[in-house]
N, C-alpha and C positions, 0 to 999 in steps of 0.2 A: 931544472930537478933530477936529482942523481939520487940513486940507490947504491951504497958502497962505492961510492965514488964513480959510478959509472951513470953518464947522462943519460936520462929517459926521457927527457922533453923540457919543455919551457913554460912559462906561464905567459898568459895573453899579455898584449899592452894593458889591456885594463885593470886585468886583476895584478899585473904589477906596481901599477900605481897606486893599488890601494896598500901595498905591503911595503913597498922599497922605501917610503921615507922612514918607518919605523925601523927598518933593518939596518937603513945609515944611521938612525939615530943610536941604535945600541951598539954599530961597529965604532962610532966615536966614544963609546965609554969602554970599547975595549971587550965588549961581550958578544957572542954568538946568538943568535936568534933560532929558535927552535918552536915549530908547530903542529900540530897533527894532521897527518893526510889519512885519507883511505883510498886505497886505489881500486875501482870498479873496472867493470867491461872485461874485455876479453884482452890476448895479447896484441890483436891485430887493432882493435881499437879502443884502447885501456884509457879511462879518466883517473886525476887524480882530484878529490874533495878533500879541501884546505879546512881544518877548522883553527881559526886563529883570530886574534885581534887586529882590525883594520885600523889603519894609520889615522882615521877620522874618529874613531872609537876609544882611542887610547887613553886613560887618565893620567895625573901627573904621577901617580902611583905605579901605573906600569911602566911610563917613560924613564923615572929616576928613582924608582923605588929598588929594595935588594934583589940581587939576581937571585934565581934559582937553579940548583946543580941537579942536571937529571941522570939519572943511572946510565950506566951504559947498555946499548941493546945486545942480547945474546942470542944466538941461534936456539931453536927449540931444542930440549934434551928430554931424551927418552924416561930418563929418571928424573922424577919432578923434586927429590931432595936433593938435587945437585946446584939448583938455583942458589945465587947468593941473595939473601932475602934480609940481609942486616940493616939496610936502610930502613926496611918496612917493620923493624923490629917492635917499633912503639904502636903502632896499629895491628899488629899479630898479638899482641898481649891478649890471653881470652878474659873475657868479660866474667867479673864476679858472678857467682852463682845468686839469683835471686829467689828467695824463698818466698814460697806462697805464704800469704796472710790466712791463716785459719781462723775463722770466726768463734769466738769464745761460745763453748756451749752453755745453753741456759739452763737455772738450776732445775734439776727434777720434780715433776711434781708430787705430792704427795701420793702415797698408796692408794689404790681405789680411783685414780684419775684417769678421765676417758680425753683422748686428744684423736683430732681429723685433720688429715692431711691429703694433698693432692701430688701426684707424679706425673710425667711424660705431659707436660704444659697444661694438666688439668684433664686429661685423657682417663687417669685413673685415681680413685678416690680409696684411702684407706682409712680404718678408724683403729685407735689402739687400748688398750686399758693396763693400767699398772696394777701386776700382782706379785707383791713383794719385789724381790732384785729383779726381777724382768717384766718386760712389756709383752703382752701377748696382741698380734695384729689380726687384721683380718686377709692377710696373704695366706696364700691358698698351698703353699710350699716352701723349700730352700734354695730355690734356683735362682731368684733375682736379688734386686738390691735389696728389698724388703722381704724378711723372714718370718716366720711364724712367731718364733719368738728371741725376743733381742733385748741388751742391756741399754740402758739410757744413753751413754757413750757412744754406742752404735748408731742407735737409732735418731737421734736428735740432729746430727748432721745430715742425713739422708734426708730428713723431713722438710728443710730450708722453712717457711713459713707455714704456721699450724694453729689450729683453733684448739682451745681447751675449753672444753664445758665446764660451764659455770652457773647453770640452774637449769633443775629438772622437774618435770611434771608428769604424774601419775598418768599413765593410758588406759582407757576403757575398753578391755579387748573386744565388746560388743561392737565397735567402730569408732574410730579416733582419724579424722583425716590430716594430723599431723604427720602420721606413720606412712601415709602415701607418697609423702612428697620426695624427691630426688634427694639423696644424700643425707637423708634423716637418720639419725644416730639414737638407738635406745640400748639400754642396759638391762638386765634382768638375772637370775638365777633358776641353775637348772640341778638338782638334784645337790644344791648347795654351792655349788660352781658359778663364779662372777663371770658373766659373760656381756658383751657388748656386741654391737651388730649394725653395718652400715646399709641403708636401703639404696638399691640401684633400679631406679625407677623412673627413666627419662621422659615418659609420654605421660606418667601420672594417673593415668586411668585405670589401673589396678594396683595390686598391693609391692607389685615389683620382687625382685630378688633380694637377699640378705645376705651379706656375706658377715660371719662372725668371726669371733676371736679365738674360736675352740683349734686348739693345735692337734696334731693327728694322733700323739699319742692319748688323748682323751676322747679321741671319738667312738672307741669301741663300748664305751660306757654310758654312752648320751643316744638320744635317739634321732638325732641328727649331727653333722658335723661343719665341715666350711661353709656351706650353703644352707639356707632355711627359706620355706616358705613362711609367711607372715601365720598362717594358721598354724603351723608348727610351732611357733614363738609362743602363739597364743595359748596352745594346748598345754605345751610343758613349761611354761615360763612362769616365772612367780616375780611378783612385786615388777612388774616391766613399767619403765619410765622411758620417757622421751627429752632429748634435750631440747630446751627452750631458749638458750643464750650462750654465745661462745665468745670467747676473749682472744682474739686474734694474737699470737706471740710468734716469736722466729730467733733467728741466731742473730745476738748484737754484735 
């Protein structure tokens, strides 16, 4: 075993017999055999661990196949740009950019439509109502991925799968068990303003807290804002209806 033509040791007889027939075969073909070695241990007790094909493992392709030209070894350079990487040009070519596949945005539902969707793995639930060119949501500000007022091309990709209300039923304000359900959605008007709200009531034994689609700029003119108790909705709301059927939609 040599490093820079300086002998540093020799293989044991057992190891030599594993490689010697292969080395001789390559020599007879006029080729020089090379294999990978790792030096381990210390200067006093160093070991060389060889990674190569043993004589009894060599296939016909290894024995008589085309030789491989190994690039010369060079000392470590302080400037990485000084290495000659010509032989690696083919594998150093940058890969073409992979453009993300953006799902097509579904057609915008008609004016007045109400949708419901979740975020955060189902931890957060929103409702949104279309009023003209914008969708007003039950978000309570403009600091998250869902804002109080958004256009459809902004809202739809952030909803993922969502449900659109397909059927409604009039609510009896004196008592209606359907509005006690967690994630129940209602629509109503207050002073002519069309509003939707979603109920967050996980235990189901009370009226819950209702998140409304009322935006900040409208709160000052209404008796309640982002949040409402059911008693507020029944006191000030008109034509209160609850969703009885949802159609699941999503990005195609």
